[in-house]
N, C-alpha and C positions, 0 to 999 in steps of 0.2 A: 393660341398664342404658343409663340416659340421664342426661345431666345438661343443665338449664337454669337460670338465675340463681341459682347459689349451692345448689342443690338436687339429691340425688340420687334417680331414680326407678328403681324396682325394679319390675319386671312378671313377676309369678309365676304360674304354671300349675299347677292342682292335678288330676293325672289320676286319677280313681277305676277303677280295672277290675273291683270289685268289684260286686254287685247291690246290696249293702247300701248305703244312704247314709252317706255321711260328714258328719259334723255338726260343726263346727270350733267349740271352746271357746276359742281366744285364742292369740296368735303370741307369740314369745319370739326378738329379736334379743339377739345378744352378740357382742362382740370377745374371743375368748380367745387365749391362748399354744397353738402349735401344736404344742408338745413339752412336756411335761411332766418337770421334773429329777427324779431318784429322792427320793422323801420329802418332795416340795414342792407344796404348795398350787397348783391351775392358778388364774391368774387370769383373772378373767372382768371385763366390763364392757358392762352393761345398756344397751340404747340405745331410746330409745323415736320411732317415725315422728312428724313433725310432720302428717302429713296422711296418710291412706289410704282405698280403696273398702272400702265394707259386704263383708262374706264371709260368708256363714254356713255356707256347707258345699258340699259336691259331693254331688247326685243319682248314684243307681248309673250305670255304665257311661255316664261320662260325664266334663266335664272344666268347671273353673271358671278364671276369673283372678282376680288381688287386683292391684292396686297401691299401692306404697308410696312416700312421699317421705320423707327424710330429710337434714338440714343436710351439705351436701359434707364428705368425710371421706376420708381415705387412713389405711391402716396398714403397719406394715413388714413385711417380710417373715417376719419371725418369727411372724406373728402372722394369724388366719384371723378371719371374718365368718361366723358361723352364726345359721341362720334355722330355727326349729322351728315346726309347729304342732300345736297338741292338741286329740285330739279329744274330744269332751263324751261323757262316760261310757262311755271304749272305750280301746283301746292303740295304736291306728295312730297314731301320732306322727312322719311324714316329716319330714325336715331335710334341710338343704343347706348346703355350706359354700364361703365365695367367698376366695379368697385376696386379698392384696392388689393382686398384678399383676393380676386382672382386674376390680379396682375400678377401677385406673387406665384401664383400656379402656372407659369409660363414653363411648358418642356424645353429642354435642352434640342437643339437639333443636332443627330448623330450622323456623319458622314461614313460611311464606311464602302469598301469594295468588294467584300465578302460577300456573298449570295446566301 
């Protein structure tokens, strides 16, 4: 994660250990409660990136990267930022959960022309 100009950039690597190509259909980004009290609904807020790189999938036995830019945000310790990618015509749907503390550790992007 990195931060620049009020945007939070997420660099995500997707590793395919299978010989079968992984073709992605869409990405899902949500902020959810970490714990669900008994007999209540989980509150979930969908988030859309303002920009992203193209990501069509991962060939077998390789890895690919995707970058997503979000307006800067923070979440409380009682919530988590959940990322999930869905496979086209398949059931492999890997996901990642990021805590509010991890979001606060985003490093600034420094641009310099010095070597």
